[in-house]
Structures are given as C-alpha cells and as structure tokens.
N, C-alpha and C positions, 0 to 999 in steps of 0.2 A: 391139470387137474389136481393132481396131489397137489403141485407147488401152490396153488390158490390156495387148498383147506387146509396144507398147514398149516399156512400165518393166519387162519384167519382168529384165533384166540392166543396166539404165542406171544407172552408180553416182552419178545425180546422184538420183536414187530416193527421195521420198520416204513413209512410210508414207500420209500424208495423198491422193498421187498415186494410190496404188495404191487405194485406197476410193474414189476418185472415178472411175477407169477402171471399175471394177466394181460402181459404182451406174449408171454409167452404159447397159456394157451390161445390167443387170439390165431399167433402164428401160424400154431401147428392145423387150427382149425383152416385155417384161408387156406396150406400147402394141402391138406390132404381133398379140401371142397372146391377153396376158388381154383385154385392150381389145371385139375383137368379141368373145370370147367374155363377155363381160359382156352385152353389146347384144344380141344372139341370144338371150342364154336370159332377159331382160328382157321381146324384141319377143315372145317364144314368151307368156311369162306374163300378158302386156297382151291377149295375141289370144288366145289363153284367157276371160281376165273380161270381155273385150269380147263374142266370143263368144256366152258367157250372159245377157250384158245384152240383146241383140240376140234372141236366144230369149225372153228375161222378154219384153220391150217388145212385140215380136211378137203373142205372147200373151193382152199385158195390153192392149192398144191394136185398135182398128176404125173404120176407115172407114163412117161415117154421112154418111146426104145432111142437108142445113139449106134452109127453106126462109124469105127473107128478109122479115120483117116491114115495116119501115121503113126508113131509114136513117139515119144518125144527121147531127144538125146539121152543117156546115160549117165548117172550122175557118175563125178570119179569116183573110186571102189573108196569106202570109207573100213577105217580098222572095225569098225565095234558095227558086227553084222544084224545085231539088235536093232543101233536105233531107226527112231520111224523113218528119218529121212533117208537112211537106205533102199529098206522099204519099203516107201511109198515112190523112191522116184524109178522103177520101173514100170509101175503101172499110173505116167503121167501120158498123157494122153490128147491126139488133138481129134474132139470128133466131132460130126454133124448130128444133128435136130432137129424135129418137126415139133414148136411149142402147140398147147391146147384150142391157140386163136389163130395157125396153122403156117405164123413165121416163120421161116426157114433159121436157123440157126449152128455155128461154129465158132469152138472156142477149146482150149484147153481142159481136160476134166480129171480128174481122180476115179480111175477103174478097180471095179470091187476086184479086181482077180487079176494074172499077169495073161493078154489079149491081145491080139496079131490082128495087123490093118486089116476091116473089111468084117470085122469077128462086130456083135451087136451086146449091147446088152442094156439093161433100165434104168435111168435118172430119173429122179425125181425135182421140175421144176415148178415157177408159176407160174398165172396164166400169161403169161405176157414171154416165156421160154427162159427168165430165168433160175440156176441153176442152183435149191433148195436143199438143206437135211430133210433129214421124212419126216414126216409129220408128226404130233406127240400122238400116242394110242392114249386111251379109256385108264390101262392100268397102270402108265408110269403117272398122269394124271391122278391116280389114287394113292402113288408112293409120292409122290410129292407133299401132295396135301397129309399125308399121316407122318411125315418125316416133321414138315412145317407144324404141326400139329405137337408134336413129342418135342420138340426146339421149344416153342415156344411154352410150354406147364414147363420144364425143366429151367426155363428163364425166369418165371414167373417165378417159381420156389427157389428160387435159388436170388433175387429179389428181396422177396417174403424174406426170406434169411440173414441179407444182407442189412435188412428195415428191420429186426428183430435186436439183430447184434449192433447194430448204432444205437438204437432206444440203451441197450443195458450200457454199451459204452458210458454213452451219457450221466447213464443211475451210476455209474460207478465212477466218475467227476466226479459226481454232486454227492458220495458219501465220501468219497477222500479229500473232498472240501469242509465236509458238514466234520469230520473228524480232525481235522487240521485246527477247527475252530475250536472244537472243542478241548481239544487239546492247549491251544492258548487261551482258552479261559482257567483252565486246571492250572494256571503258571508254570513257572521255574518251579521251585517250591516246590510240588507237589511230593508225599512220598518222604521227604523229609522229617525226624525228629523235631519237636517244636515246632513244626511253619502252621500249625493249625491246621491239615489234616488230616 
C-alpha cells in the first residue's frame, strides 16, 4: 500500500512505477486471501472424495483368517541385515483362507510376523478373496486432505508471486527500452561544450 501511495504525486513517477505498485498490492492481497481460500476449497474437495474412498473400501474389504500351510524357502543370506528383502523373506508363506463369499483360496502371502505352519493370522481381502491392503481410515483421509490443501495454497501463492515477478520483469524491459530511446534522442554530442545542450 505504501508503494501505491508513494507514487501518487511524485513528479518522477513513470507509468510503469504506478503499474508495478498496483501489481504488488494485488499480488499481496491474492496471496493473503486467495491462496488460503483455494487451499481450503481443494482440501474440502479432497476430503469429500477421500471419505467416499474410505466408505467404498470399508464396504469392499474384509478381514479373514488365514492358516499357514508352509513357509517358503528362505532367501540366501544378505550381507545387509537391514534390507527389506531379507526381512520379508522369512515372512513369505503359502497359506489358505476362505473369502467373504465362501470361496476357498490358497496363495503366497506375507505374514505380519514370523510364523510356523498351522498358525493363523488375519489379512484383508476383497469380496472375491483377493488379498488387498488395509482400507484407508477417516483420519488418514483427513491428513491427506490437509496436505492437499496446504500444497495447493503454497502452489497458488508461488504461482501468483511468479506472475508478479514476470510482470515486473516486463516492466523493467519496457523501462530499459525507454531509457535507450531517450539516450538516442539526446544524441552523441550530449554534454559537450558548444554542442547546444
């Protein structure tokens, strides 16, 4: 606001100075008011869509008991005991389970902990007995929606600032062209004694 007020009656004011001040004011207002609104709107839309996904996954995925038939052969020793391939190798088993629709299934799955043949644990499956990841819950949906809103607000603010900088750059190019034209009009003799200036 100070930039707009400063150029109001200044005799050295150029048209580009006034435009630059108004662009800066408009960008500040849009960043302070517009970016949070866009972020809030995006977060609300994402939250609604994610809650629909939560409801759909909760209706389509079911916890079922599996019984371990046998362990899969262990992978060769890995020199790095922290790698996920070595950690998961001793948890792969052949197991059987009954799906929600009553069909019997047998397959290779990952156990949540080291198990022995005959032990039972639970997994998530769809209606046809295919193994699925755990369904999303409402708190996870809320977290994703907040992150989407924050990301959109930050992106909107960056886009507005980028637009402001582009406009200011174009104004500077215009000023430099105007200065070049003024120097051309002044001529090569400007400032010499007896050159009429």
